[in-house]
C-alpha positions as CSV (number, residue, x, y, z in Angstrom):
1,M,-105.8,203.0,-93.8
2,S,-107.2,200.3,-91.1
3,T,-108.7,201.4,-88.1
4,K,-107.4,198.3,-86.5
5,K,-106.2,198.8,-83.0
6,T,-102.8,197.4,-82.6
7,M,-101.9,195.9,-78.5
8,K,-99.7,198.5,-77.6
9,D,-102.9,201.0,-78.6
10,A,-105.4,198.6,-76.8
11,H,-106.2,199.9,-73.0
12,M,-106.9,198.1,-69.7
13,P,-110.5,199.3,-68.0
14,D,-107.8,199.3,-64.9
15,S,-104.6,200.3,-66.6
16,H,-102.4,203.4,-65.8
17,S,-100.8,206.1,-68.1
18,T,-97.3,205.0,-67.2
19,P,-94.9,202.8,-69.6
20,R,-95.4,199.3,-68.8
21,K,-92.8,196.1,-69.6
22,I,-94.5,192.4,-70.4
23,I,-92.7,189.9,-68.8
24,G,-94.1,186.2,-68.5
25,F,-94.1,182.7,-66.4
26,S,-95.7,180.2,-66.3
27,M,-97.6,178.0,-63.6
28,T,-99.4,174.6,-63.5
29,P,-102.6,174.9,-65.3
30,E,-104.3,174.2,-61.7
31,L,-102.6,177.1,-60.0
32,A,-103.4,179.3,-63.3
33,A,-107.3,178.5,-63.1
34,T,-106.8,179.4,-58.9
35,V,-105.3,182.8,-59.9
36,K,-108.1,183.6,-62.2
37,L,-110.5,182.4,-60.4
38,E,-109.5,184.8,-57.2
39,A,-109.3,187.6,-59.9
40,A,-112.4,187.2,-60.7
41,K,-113.8,187.4,-57.1
42,Q,-111.8,190.2,-57.1
43,G,-113.0,192.3,-59.6
44,V,-109.5,192.6,-61.3
45,S,-107.4,192.1,-63.9
46,L,-104.5,189.3,-63.7
47,R,-102.2,192.1,-62.8
48,K,-103.6,194.1,-61.0
49,L,-104.1,191.1,-58.2
50,F,-100.0,190.6,-59.0
51,E,-99.2,194.5,-58.5
52,E,-101.5,194.0,-54.6
53,M,-99.6,190.6,-54.1
54,W,-96.2,192.1,-54.6
55,E,-97.0,195.2,-52.4
56,T,-98.0,192.5,-49.9
57,Y,-95.3,190.9,-50.2
58,N,-92.7,194.1,-50.1
59,K,-94.7,195.3,-47.0
60,S,-93.6,191.9,-45.3
61,K,-90.1,191.7,-46.0
62,K,-90.0,195.5,-44.0
63,T,-91.5,193.8,-40.9
């Protein structure tokens, strides 16, 4: 019996107990580095940074 964790068993520190769906997109290496740097500065995961950006975007559409 293996004790290796699978990806579905992996736990992210800021993950939620709600179901997740993986999406993917590509960007230039420069933009990717900038986005990763911003997430690191804020001390959040890329997923959390995207969630915050999406929430801000949705709020701006309502005004």
